[in-house]
C-alpha positions in Angstrom: -70.7 52.6 2.7 -66.9 51.6 2.2 -66.2 52.9 6.1 -68.9 50.3 7.3 -67.4 47.2 5.2 -63.8 48.2 6.5 -65.5 48.2 9.8 -66.9 44.8 9.6 -64.2 43.1 8.1 -61.5 41.0 10.4 -58.2 41.3 8.5 -56.0 38.3 9.0 -52.9 40.1 7.4 -49.7 38.8 8.9 -51.2 36.5 11.3 -48.7 34.0 12.7 -49.2 32.6 16.2 -45.5 31.5 16.8 -44.5 35.4 16.3 -47.5 37.0 18.2 -47.2 34.4 21.3 -43.5 34.5 21.3 -43.4 38.1 21.1 -45.2 38.8 24.7 -42.5 38.0 27.2 -45.0 36.8 29.6 -46.1 34.0 27.6 -43.1 31.7 26.2 -44.6 28.6 24.3 -42.6 25.8 23.2 -45.2 25.2 20.7 -44.2 26.0 17.1 -47.9 25.9 15.5 -47.0 27.5 12.2 -43.4 26.8 11.8 -43.0 24.8 8.8 -39.0 24.6 9.1 -39.5 22.7 12.5 -42.3 20.7 11.7 -40.9 19.5 8.4 -37.6 19.5 9.3 -35.8 16.1 8.3 -32.7 14.7 10.0 -29.4 15.0 8.1 -28.8 11.8 5.8 -25.0 12.2 4.9 -25.9 9.6 1.8 -28.0 12.7 0.3 -25.0 15.0 0.3 -22.5 13.0 -1.3 -21.0 14.4 -4.1 -18.2 12.1 -5.7 -17.4 12.9 -9.1 -16.6 9.1 -10.3 -18.9 7.3 -7.8 -18.0 3.0 -7.8 -20.9 0.7 -8.4 -21.9 -1.9 -5.9 -19.9 -4.8 -7.5 -17.1 -2.5 -8.1 -16.8 -1.7 -4.1 -17.1 -5.4 -3.6 -14.2 -6.1 -6.1 -12.2 -3.1 -4.4 -12.6 -4.7 -0.9 -11.8 -8.3 -2.2 -8.7 -6.8 -3.6 -7.7 -5.1 -0.5 -8.1 -8.1 1.6 -6.8 -11.1 -0.8 -3.3 -10.1 -1.1 0.3 -11.6 -0.4 -1.1 -12.5 3.1 -3.2 -15.3 2.0 0.1 -17.3 1.0 1.1 -16.9 4.7 -2.0 -18.8 6.0 -0.3 -22.2 5.9 2.5 -20.8 8.3 -0.1 -19.4 10.9 -1.8 -22.9 10.8 1.5 -24.5 11.7 1.5 -22.3 14.8 -2.1 -23.2 15.7 -2.6 -26.9 14.4 -5.5 -28.0 12.0 -8.6 -27.9 14.5 -7.4 -24.6 16.3 -6.4 -22.9 13.0 -9.8 -23.8 11.3 -12.0 -22.6 14.5 -9.4 -19.7 15.0 -9.7 -18.7 11.4 -13.5 -18.3 11.5 -13.5 -16.6 15.2 -10.7 -14.3 14.0 -12.3 -13.3 10.7 -16.2 -12.9 12.2 -14.2 -10.7 15.0 -12.6 -8.7 11.8 -15.6 -8.3 10.1 -17.5 -7.0 12.9 -15.1 -4.6 13.7 -15.3 -2.9 10.3 -18.8 -3.1 10.5 -18.8 -1.1 13.5 -16.4 1.4 12.3 -18.4 1.9 9.2 -21.5 2.1 11.1 -20.1 4.5 13.5 -18.8 6.7 10.8 -22.2 7.1 9.0 -23.6 7.9 12.9 -21.1 10.7 13.3 -21.5 12.1 9.9 -25.1 12.9 10.9 -23.9 14.5 14.1 -21.2 16.8 12.4 -23.5 17.1 9.3 -20.6 16.0 6.9 -21.3 13.6 3.9 -18.4 11.5 4.6 -15.4 10.8 6.9 -12.2 8.8 6.9 -10.9 6.4 9.4 -9.0 9.1 11.4 -11.8 11.7 10.8 -14.2 9.4 12.0 -12.5 8.5 15.2 -11.9 12.1 16.2 -15.7 12.9 15.4 -16.7 9.8 17.9 -14.6 11.7 20.8 -15.6 15.2 19.9 -19.5 14.2 20.0 -19.0 11.9 22.6 -18.9 12.3 26.1 -17.9 15.9 27.6 -14.6 14.6 29.2 -13.4 13.2 26.2 -14.3 15.9 24.0 -10.4 17.6 24.3 -9.1 14.2 23.3 -10.8 14.6 19.7 -7.9 15.9 18.0 -5.2 13.6 19.6 -7.6 10.7 18.5 -7.4 11.6 14.7 -3.7 12.4 14.9 -2.8 9.3 16.6 -4.7 7.1 13.6 -3.1 9.2 11.1 0.4 8.0 12.4 -0.5 4.4 13.3 -2.0 4.1 9.7 1.4 5.5 8.4 3.4 3.1 10.6 1.3 0.2 9.2 1.6 0.8 5.4 5.6 1.3 6.2 5.7 -2.0 8.1 4.1 -3.6 5.3 6.4 -2.1 2.8 9.1 -3.9 5.0 7.3 -7.2 4.8 6.8 -6.7 1.0 10.8 -6.5 0.7 11.4 -9.8 2.2 8.6 -11.1 0.2 10.6 -10.0 -2.6 14.2 -10.9 -1.7 13.4 -14.6 -0.6 11.2 -15.2 -3.9 14.4 -14.1 -6.0 16.6 -15.9 -3.7 14.9 -19.2 -3.9 15.2 -18.9 -7.7 18.7 -17.6 -8.5 20.6 -20.2 -5.8 18.9 -22.9 -7.5 19.8 -21.8 -11.1 22.9 -19.5 -10.6 24.6 -21.7 -7.3 27.8 -20.2 -8.0 26.7 -16.8 -7.2 24.8 -17.7 -3.7 24.0 -14.4 -2.0 22.6 -13.8 1.6 18.6 -12.8 2.0 19.7 -9.7 3.7 22.0 -8.6 0.3 18.8 -9.6 -1.8 16.8 -7.2 0.5 19.7 -4.7 0.0 19.4 -5.1 -4.0 15.9 -4.2 -4.3 16.7 -0.5 -3.1 17.5 0.9 -6.5 14.4 -0.3 -8.4 12.2 0.5 -5.2 13.6 4.1 -5.1 13.2 4.5 -8.8 9.5 3.7 -9.0 8.7 5.4 -5.7 9.4 8.4 -7.4 6.1 8.3 -9.1 3.8 10.8 -7.6 0.6 10.6 -9.7 -1.8 7.7 -8.6 -3.0 7.7 -12.3 0.6 6.5 -13.4 0.5 3.8 -11.0 -2.4 2.0 -12.2 -0.7 0.2 -14.8 1.6 -1.4 -12.4 -1.3 -2.3 -9.9 -2.9 -4.1 -13.3 0.1 -5.8 -13.8 0.5 -7.0 -10.4 -3.0 -8.2 -10.1 -2.5 -10.6 -13.4 1.1 -12.1 -12.0 -0.7 -12.4 -8.7 -3.9 -14.7 -10.3 -1.0 -16.6 -12.4 1.0 -17.3 -9.1 -1.9 -18.2 -6.8 -3.1 -20.4 -9.8 0.0 -22.4 -9.9 0.6 -22.8 -6.4 -2.9 -24.4 -5.9 -2.1 -26.8 -8.7 1.1 -27.9 -6.4 -1.0 -27.6 -3.2 -3.7 -29.9 -4.0 -1.2 -32.7 -5.8 -0.3 -35.4 -3.8 -1.9 -34.5 -0.5 -0.7 -36.6 2.3 -3.1 -37.6 5.1 -4.6 -34.9 8.0 -3.8 -37.5 10.5 0.1 -37.0 10.0 -0.3 -33.0 11.1 -1.0 -31.6 14.6 -4.5 -31.0 15.5 -3.7 -28.6 18.2 -0.4 -26.9 18.3 1.3 -25.5 21.5 -0.7 -22.6 23.4 2.4 -20.6 23.1 2.2 -20.1 19.4 -1.6 -19.4 19.3 -0.6 -15.6 19.6 1.7 -16.0 16.4 -1.4 -17.4 14.5 -3.5 -14.9 15.6 -1.4 -12.0 14.7 -0.6 -13.7 11.4 -4.3 -14.1 10.6 -5.1 -10.3 11.6 -2.4 -9.1 9.1 -3.7 -11.2 6.1 -7.0 -10.6 6.7 -7.2 -6.8 7.9 -8.0 -4.2 5.0 -9.3 -1.6 7.8 -7.2 1.1 5.9 -8.9 1.1 2.8 -12.5 0.7 4.2 -13.6 3.9 4.7 -12.5 5.0 1.3 -14.5 2.4 -0.3 -17.2 3.1 1.6 -17.1 6.7 0.7 -16.7 6.5 -3.0 -19.9 4.2 -3.2 -22.7 5.2 -5.5 -25.0 3.4 -3.1 -23.2 3.3 0.3 -26.5 2.3 2.1 -25.8 -0.8 0.5 -22.0 -1.6 2.1 -23.5 -2.8 5.4 -26.6 -5.0 5.7 -27.0 -8.5 4.7 -26.7 -9.5 2.1 -23.8 -6.3 2.2 -20.6 -5.6 0.4 -18.9 -6.0 3.6 -20.5 -9.6 4.3 -20.2 -11.1 0.9 -16.4 -10.0 0.7 -15.1 -11.1 3.9 -17.3 -14.3 4.0 -15.2 -15.0 0.3 -12.1 -13.8 2.2 -12.4 -16.1 5.1 -13.4 -19.0 3.4 -10.3 -18.5 1.0 -8.1 -18.2 3.6 -9.2 -21.0 5.3 -9.0 -23.5 2.7 -5.4 -22.3 1.7 -4.5 -22.5 5.4 -6.0 -25.7 6.1 -4.7 -27.5 3.2 -1.5 -25.6 2.8 -0.6 -26.8 6.4 -1.5 -30.2 5.4 0.5 -30.4 2.5 3.7 -28.7 3.9 3.6 -29.4 7.6 6.0 -27.9 9.9 8.0 -26.9 6.9 5.3 -24.3 5.9 7.3 -21.1 5.3 5.9 -17.2 5.4 5.1 -17.6 2.0 3.8 -20.9 0.4 5.5 -20.2 -2.8 8.7 -20.8 -1.1 7.6 -24.3 -0.4 6.9 -24.9 -4.1 9.3 -27.8 -6.0 12.9 -26.1 -6.6 13.4 -28.6 -9.6 10.2 -27.6 -11.9 10.5 -24.4 -13.8 6.8 -24.0 -13.6 7.0 -23.8 -9.9 10.1 -21.6 -9.9 8.4 -19.3 -12.3 5.4 -18.6 -9.7 8.3 -17.3 -7.2 9.3 -14.9 -10.0 5.9 -13.9 -10.6 5.1 -13.3 -6.7 8.0 -11.5 -6.2 7.5 -9.0 -9.7 3.5 -9.0 -8.6 4.8 -7.5 -5.2 7.5 -5.2 -6.6 4.9 -3.6 -8.4 2.4 -3.3 -5.8 5.1 -1.6 -3.7 4.9 1.8 -5.1 0.8 1.6 -4.8 1.2 1.0 -1.2 3.9 3.5 -0.7 1.7 6.0 -2.2 -0.2 6.0 1.0 2.0 6.7 4.1 3.8 9.1 1.7 0.4 11.0 1.3 0.0 11.2 5.1 3.7 12.2 5.5 3.6 15.1 2.9 -0.1 16.5 4.5 2.0 16.8 7.6 4.9 18.7 6.6 4.5 20.4 3.3 3.2 23.6 4.6 6.1 24.0 6.6 8.5 23.8 3.7 9.0 26.6 0.8 7.4 25.8 -2.3 10.6 26.1 -4.5 11.7 23.4 -2.1 9.1 21.0 -2.7 10.4 19.0 -5.3 13.8 18.2 -3.9 12.2 17.7 -0.3 9.7 14.9 -2.1 12.7 13.2 -3.6 14.5 13.3 -0.4 11.8 11.7 1.7 10.9 9.0 -0.6 14.5 8.0 -0.7 14.7 8.2 2.9 11.6 6.3 3.3 12.5 3.4 1.0 16.2 3.3 2.4 14.9 2.9 5.8 12.3 0.1 5.0 15.0 -1.9 3.2 17.2 -1.5 6.1 14.6 -2.8 8.7 13.8 -5.3 6.1 17.6 -6.5 5.8 17.9 -6.6 9.7 15.0 -8.7 10.2 14.8 -11.0 7.2 12.5 -13.6 8.8 9.4 -13.0 6.9 7.0 -15.2 8.9 8.0 -13.4 12.3 8.0 -10.2 10.4 4.4 -10.8 9.5 3.5 -11.8 12.7 5.0 -8.9 14.4 3.4 -6.4 12.1 0.1 -7.9 12.5 0.5 -8.1 16.5 1.7 -4.3 16.9 -0.5 -2.3 14.1 -3.1 -4.3 12.8 -4.5 -5.6 16.2 -4.3 -2.0 17.5 -6.1 -0.3 14.4 -8.3 -3.4 13.0 -9.6 -4.7 16.3 -8.7 -2.1 19.4 -9.5 1.2 17.9 -13.1 0.4 16.4 -13.9 -1.2 19.7 -12.7 1.9 21.6 -14.6 4.3 19.2 -17.7 2.6 19.1 -17.8 2.5 22.8 -17.3 6.2 23.2 -19.9 6.9 20.3 -22.5 4.9 22.3 -21.9 6.0 25.7 -24.3 9.0 26.1 -26.5 7.2 23.3 -27.3 3.9 25.2 -24.9 0.9 25.3 -27.7 -1.9 24.9 -29.5 -4.3 27.3 -27.2 -5.0 29.9 -24.7 -3.2 28.7 -24.0 -5.8 26.0 -22.5 -3.2 23.5 -19.7 -2.2 26.5 -18.9 -6.1 27.4 -18.7 -6.9 23.8 -16.4 -4.1 23.0 -14.1 -5.1 26.2 -14.1 -8.5 25.2 -12.6 -7.6 21.6 -10.2 -5.2 23.3 -8.8 -8.0 25.3 -8.5 -10.1 22.0 -6.6 -7.4 20.7 -4.3 -6.6 23.5 -3.4 -10.6 23.8 -2.6 -10.3 19.9 -0.5 -7.1 20.5 1.5 -8.4 23.6 1.8 -11.9 23.3 2.2 -11.7 19.6 5.1 -9.2 19.8 6.8 -10.8 22.6 6.9 -14.1 20.7 8.1 -12.4 17.7 10.3 -10.4 19.0 11.8 -13.3 20.8 12.4 -15.4 17.9 13.8 -12.7 16.0 16.2 -11.6 18.9 18.8 -14.1 18.0 18.8 -13.1 14.3 19.6 -9.1 14.3 23.0 -8.5 12.7 23.4 -4.6 12.4 26.6 -4.1 10.9 26.4 -6.1 7.7 22.9 -4.9 7.3 24.3 -1.2 7.2 27.3 -1.9 5.3 25.0 -3.3 2.5 22.3 -0.7 2.7 25.4 2.0 2.0 26.9 0.1 -0.9 23.6 -0.1 -2.3 23.0 3.6 -1.4 26.3 4.6 -3.5 25.3 2.5 -6.2 22.2 4.4 -6.5 23.9 7.6 -6.3 26.2 6.4 -9.2 23.1 5.5 -11.3 21.4 8.7 -10.8 24.5 10.9 -11.5 25.0 8.9 -14.7 
C-alpha cells in the first residue's frame, strides 16, 4: 500500500527551473524564472545608504549655501559693474549667475549618478570627477586618478588664493581707518599686510574645527552689522543713473566676469552641504535648496553692484566699505568690523587647504614629528600668503585674477567637462545638445581664464615691488619668533 502511494506521487522536492535548465550544458537559458534576486533587484539608491551622524535639515542646508556664497565678494560687486557699465553689468550678472547655478547643478547631478555606478552613498568634488572618468569612456578611464588629484590640488590653490584676498581686505580696511585717526603714523598697504602675520599665524594654529565655530559666529555677526551700515550709506543721496556708463569698454568685460565668478562661486562647499543633508533629494529640483539660494544670491549681488556703481561710479573700489565717508565714525566702524570679520573667517577658510595638504603628506612623516610639522607648515603657508598679498596689494585686481584662474576653472570648466565625460556613453541629448551646451560653458570659462588673467596681470605688472615686501615679511617673522620665544 505504501509502496503504491509512493509510486503514484509526484515529488516536487527541490524543483528549481533555473538550476535544472542551467545545469544542462546543452540548454543555456537567459531567463530566470525562479530567481527572486534578479526579478526583484532594485537599482542602488545612494540616498538610502547614507549614514550621516548629524544630518542637516533642508532649511539648514539653505542657510549654509547662502553663507558660503554671500561673503566678502558681494562688497566687490560695484567695482565689477565699473568694468561693465550698468546695462552690461545687470545683464551679465544674471547670465553669469545662471551659468554658475547650472554648473553647480550638473556637478551635483553627476555626483548622484556616479554614486549609483560606484555603489557609494556619497562623494566629494574630487571623488566625483575621478568617478566620472572611471565609469566613463574606456579611453578616458586611465585619467581617473589624475582628475581626482588635479581637483584636490586646484581646490587647495583656490582656497590659498582666497586667503591672500582676505589679507588685502584686512590691510586696506585697517589702513583707511588708522590713516584717518592717526595721520602721523601713515604706513604703506604692504606694511599693513605684513602686520597681519603675527595674529594670523597664531589663530591658524587652531586645528580642531570645533574651536573655530565661535570665531565663525562672531564673524557672521560682524558681517551683518557691517552690511547694514554699508547699505545705509549706499542708498543715501543716490545720484542719477544717467551719470554712469551704460556700457563700459569691451576690454574690461573679462575683469567684470572674473570678479563676479569670484564673488558668486562656492563650488568647493556644495558637495559637503549636499552630502550632509537629511533629505538630499531636495537639494536639486524646483524649488530646491540650490535654486532658492542662488536666486537670493544673484538678486542681492545684482542690487549691490547696480546701486553701488550708481553711488560711487568710477571711484568704486575693491570693497565698497573703502568708499564709505572717512569723517564719520559709524562709517569707519564698518571698516573695522569688516576687517575683524575677515580676520576671524581666515582661520576657518585656512582649515580646508590645510586638511588637503596634511592628507597628502602625513603618512610620509613619522608620528613623533607630526606636531612640529603641523606648526611649521601652518606658519609657512600663512607667511607665503602674506608675502603674496603684500606683493600684489591691489584688491580689485587680485579678486579678478583669483576668479579668472581658479574659480573659472573649477566652477565652470570642470563641471562641464565632467558632465560631458559622464554622459558620453549614456546619451548627450537630442542633437547632442548637452555637448554643445558644455562647449559653450567651456568657451565662457576659457575667456574668463585667459582674458581675465591677462587684464589683471597687465594691470598688476607695474605694481610689483619685491624687495620691500621681503624685508617687511622678514621683520614680521623675526617679531613673531620673539613673541613665541617670550
